[in-house]
C-alpha positions, 0 to 999 in steps of 0.5 A: 186250896181251890179246885182250879188254879186257873179259869178261862172265861168266854165273854158274851153270854158268860161274863157280859150280857151283850145280846141287846147291843149285838142285836141292835147293831145287827138290826140297824145294818139290816134296816139300812140295807132294806133287809128283814130284821130279827127278834132279839131272842133269835140272836142267841143262836147267831152269836158265838162263832165270831163276827163274820159268822154273825154277819153271815147269819143275819144277812139274807142269802142273796147278800152273802157274796164275799164282796157284800159280806166284806161291806156288811162286816164294815157296817156292823163293826162301825155300828157295834163299835160305837154302841157296844156299851149302850145296853151291855152289862155284867150278869148279876153276881159276876163282879162278886165272883171275880172278887172271890177269885182274886181273894183266893189267888186264882188266875183268870182270863177271857177268850172270846170269838169277838174281834180282839179290839172290841173284846179288849174295849168292852172288858176294860169298860166293864171290868177296868184294870181287873183282867190282865189276860184278854184275847179276842179273835185275831187275824190268822188265828182260827176261831173257837173251838179250834184250840190254837187261841186257847193255848196261846192265852193259857201260855200267856197266863202261865196256866197248867191245863190240868188245873184250868177250868174253861167256862162258857155258855155254848156248845162252842165253849164245850168243844173248845175246852175238849180240844184244848184238854181243859175241864169245862163248865157250862153256865145256864144264865147265858145265850144257850140251853142246858140241852145244848151244853150237856149234848156238847159234853160240858163236864159241869153246869152252873145255874148262877155265879155262886154255884160256879164259885163253889165249883172253882174254889171248893 
């Protein structure tokens, strides 16, 4: 029997390396507005809290008024929506991991702070027909680490929290798991550091998908 019957994955930095497409779209917006651009590596610290937070972080302070933020959100959403699959790809070993979970009968899903329509689009593009349970950020529902959305997708999955592992690459993911009463695993191939994950209380760490598979399946 698997150690966990249910797994809930974060998306960006966990299943998919989306950094280049996010950074390219953000820097395009910055260039269009005459703002300084940022190194791609800098976006590892900017993503993870939802697109509004990403936009606020890459925008200069003078452009963070509510009116200007609304305009920039539209700019970014249109640019990223059109180019979200230019460079994004699954991390090595992820498709094989999902194959193993399928074979073992583990039920899994994705919950992201990325806007719901974008989340569903990229998941279907890279994992067509594989994930029946997908949720992104929806209007009126607070972003992670608030547990509201997590509980909603767990109910959709029919998941028992006591038998569920939450997998992500950031402190937000560790706090999400804690707030929802789930076991947590931080992945070391994503956007954030081992120190951040352990500091946020991740119960397990996985250096690669093979190690994650052993944790889940036993």
